C-alpha positions in Angstrom: 14.3 -12.8 28.3 14.0 -16.4 27.2 12.2 -19.0 29.3 14.7 -21.3 30.9 12.4 -24.3 30.1 12.3 -23.5 26.4 14.3 -25.4 23.7 15.0 -24.9 20.1 15.3 -27.6 17.5 17.0 -27.3 14.1 16.2 -29.6 11.3 19.5 -29.8 9.4 18.2 -32.1 6.7 15.2 -30.2 5.4 15.7 -28.9 1.9 13.4 -31.5 0.4 15.9 -32.4 -2.4 16.3 -35.9 -3.6 19.7 -36.2 -2.0 18.5 -35.0 1.4 15.5 -37.3 1.3 17.7 -40.3 0.4 20.1 -39.5 3.3 17.2 -39.1 5.8 15.6 -42.4 4.7 19.0 -44.2 4.8 20.4 -43.0 8.1 17.7 -41.4 10.2 14.1 -42.6 9.4 12.7 -45.3 11.6 10.9 -48.3 10.2 7.4 -46.8 10.6 8.5 -43.6 8.7 10.0 -45.7 5.9 6.8 -47.8 5.6 4.6 -44.6 5.5 6.9 -43.2 2.8 6.5 -46.3 0.6 2.7 -46.1 1.0 2.8 -42.6 -0.3 5.4 -43.3 -3.0 5.2 -47.0 -3.8 7.7 -46.7 -6.8 10.4 -45.1 -4.6 13.7 -47.0 -4.6 14.1 -47.2 -0.8 17.7 -47.3 0.4 18.7 -50.0 2.9 18.9 -48.5 6.4 22.4 -47.9 7.9 23.8 -46.4 11.0 25.0 -42.8 10.3 28.7 -42.7 9.4 29.5 -40.4 12.3 28.4 -40.4 15.9 27.9 -36.7 16.4 24.6 -36.6 18.3 26.2 -37.6 21.7 28.5 -34.5 21.4 25.6 -32.0 21.0 24.7 -29.8 24.0 22.1 -31.3 26.3 19.5 -29.3 28.3 20.2 -28.9 32.0 16.7 -28.5 33.1 13.9 -30.8 34.3 10.1 -30.5 33.7 8.7 -27.0 33.1 8.4 -25.2 36.5 5.0 -23.6 35.6 3.3 -27.0 35.1 1.9 -29.1 38.0 3.8 -32.3 38.7 1.7 -35.4 38.5 
């Protein structure tokens, strides 16, 4: 039986291809990630950041639980 406080995360953009990297850097990477990427790959042609073309995240299922029940509350 699964723990009711558990969650599963799927990385949908994870093949590591040039196209997937481009899409991640353009639509999803924050400024800190983009700066770190350029430190590692200074010759990379960084795309300008844009909002994703579709607003799908708000439609994803959300957890209906609070903090884990087996941890003491602070």
